[in-house]
C-alpha positions in Angstrom: 13.9 28.2 -8.5 10.3 27.1 -8.0 9.3 27.5 -5.0 5.1 26.8 -4.4 5.5 26.7 -0.5 1.8 26.5 1.4 0.3 25.9 -1.9 -1.5 22.6 -0.6 0.9 20.6 -1.0 -2.4 17.9 -1.1 -3.1 19.4 -5.1 -0.1 20.0 -6.1 1.3 18.0 -9.4 4.4 18.4 -10.4 6.5 17.3 -13.4 9.2 15.6 -11.4 11.9 15.6 -14.1 11.6 19.3 -14.8 11.0 20.1 -11.2 14.5 18.5 -9.8 16.2 21.0 -12.7 14.8 24.1 -11.5 15.7 23.3 -7.6 12.0 23.0 -6.7 10.2 23.4 -3.2 6.5 22.6 -2.3 5.2 22.1 1.8 2.4 22.2 3.5 0.6 20.1 6.3 -1.6 17.1 5.0 -5.2 16.1 6.9 -4.3 12.9 7.7 -8.1 11.8 7.2 -7.4 12.5 3.1 -4.7 9.5 3.4 -7.1 6.6 2.2 -4.9 4.2 2.0 -3.6 4.9 5.9 -6.7 5.3 7.1 -7.3 1.5 7.3 -4.0 1.3 9.7 -5.4 4.0 12.0 -7.0 4.3 15.3 -8.2 7.7 14.3 -7.2 10.0 11.3 -7.0 13.0 13.9 -4.1 15.4 12.8 -1.5 16.4 9.9 2.1 15.7 8.8 4.2 18.5 8.3 5.9 17.3 4.9 8.8 18.9 2.0 9.5 18.2 -1.6 12.3 18.8 -2.9 13.7 19.2 -6.5 17.6 19.2 -7.2 20.4 17.1 -9.1 23.2 15.0 -6.8 27.2 15.3 -7.7 26.6 13.0 -11.0 23.7 15.6 -12.0 21.3 12.8 -11.6 17.7 14.1 -10.7 16.1 13.5 -7.4 13.3 14.3 -5.0 13.9 14.5 -1.9 10.8 14.3 0.8 10.9 14.9 4.2 7.2 14.3 6.3 7.2 14.8 10.5 4.0 14.4 12.1 3.0 11.6 14.0 0.3 9.2 13.9 -2.4 7.0 16.2 -2.0 3.4 15.3 -3.9 0.3 16.6 -2.0 -1.7 18.6 -2.1 -4.9 17.0 -2.2 -6.9 20.6 -4.3 -5.3 22.9 -6.3 -3.0 20.2 -5.8 0.2 22.2 -4.2 3.2 20.1 -0.8 3.9 20.2 0.8 6.7 19.4 3.4 6.4 16.7 6.4 10.0 15.7 6.9 10.1 12.7 9.8 11.7 10.7 10.6 10.7 7.3 13.9 11.6 4.8 13.9 10.5 1.9 15.8 10.5 -1.2 14.0 9.8 -4.4 16.4 9.2 -7.4 14.3 9.2 -10.9 14.8 7.8 -13.6 13.3 8.9 -17.3 10.5 6.8 -18.8 12.1 3.6 -20.3 15.5 4.6 -19.0 18.2 2.6 -17.0 17.4 2.1 -13.3 20.7 2.5 -11.3 22.3 -0.2 -10.0 22.2 1.7 -6.6 17.8 0.6 -6.7 19.3 -3.0 -6.3 20.8 -2.3 -2.5 18.6 -2.1 0.1 20.5 1.3 1.4 20.9 2.6 -0.8 18.2 5.4 -2.2 15.2 4.4 -3.9 14.7 5.0 -8.0 11.2 6.3 -9.2 10.2 6.1 -12.6 10.1 10.6 -13.4 6.3 11.6 -15.0 5.3 14.8 -16.2 2.3 14.6 -13.8 3.2 13.7 -10.4 0.8 14.1 -7.4 3.1 14.6 -4.3 -0.1 13.4 -1.8 0.4 10.0 -3.4 3.8 9.9 -3.0 3.9 11.2 0.8 1.6 8.6 1.3 3.7 5.7 0.6 6.3 6.5 2.3 4.5 7.3 5.3 3.0 3.2 4.0 6.4 2.2 4.0 8.5 3.9 7.4 5.1 2.1 9.9 6.1 -1.2 11.6 5.0 -3.9 10.5 2.5 -5.0 13.4 2.9 -2.2 16.0 2.4 -3.2 19.6 3.2 -1.1 22.6 6.0 -2.2 24.2 4.5 -3.1 27.5 2.9 -5.8 25.0 5.6 -7.7 23.0 6.2 -11.1 23.9 8.7 -11.8 26.5 12.0 -12.8 24.7 13.0 -16.3 25.6 15.9 -17.0 27.6 18.6 -19.4 26.6 19.5 -20.3 30.0 16.3 -22.1 30.2 17.1 -25.7 29.6 13.6 -28.0 28.9 14.0 -32.0 27.8 13.4 -33.0 24.6 10.3 -34.1 23.8 11.7 -36.7 22.7 13.5 -37.9 25.2 11.4 -39.9 26.5 11.6 -42.0 22.6 14.9 -42.4 22.9 15.2 -44.9 26.2 11.9 -47.1 24.0 14.8 -46.8 21.2 17.2 -48.5 23.5 14.4 -50.9 24.9 
């Protein structure tokens, strides 16, 4: 089994199918500052994320990558623009599809595992960054900055009610 723990995950490039076949493991910390696409969504780039990528095969022998990312980011609240801590705990399974191969039907289901095309030179850092970006809220806001929810007990007259009265005359 290939184990590359403590090797810089930011530098890791794997042959994804071989990595899955051998049950490979790459683990380490990634400084938030090196995730360039993520930087524009953050209040600051402090901290690091603990990551682990494991390869394997499911019960049907299909290759997959399991990615785990744990850490905390400081997002910018879109209402008050103040920093907002956001905890990450990502655990995702990515099914590998051979180049030119048929994509699984499960890929179309929302609750099924995602699929990616297998690559002989898959850079791990962009894969980590993609999963982090997908885990972020579309519009991050503090709980106190959320807009109030309208209640159904409040009944306002329709603005067109006056027009209905004019129509009767």
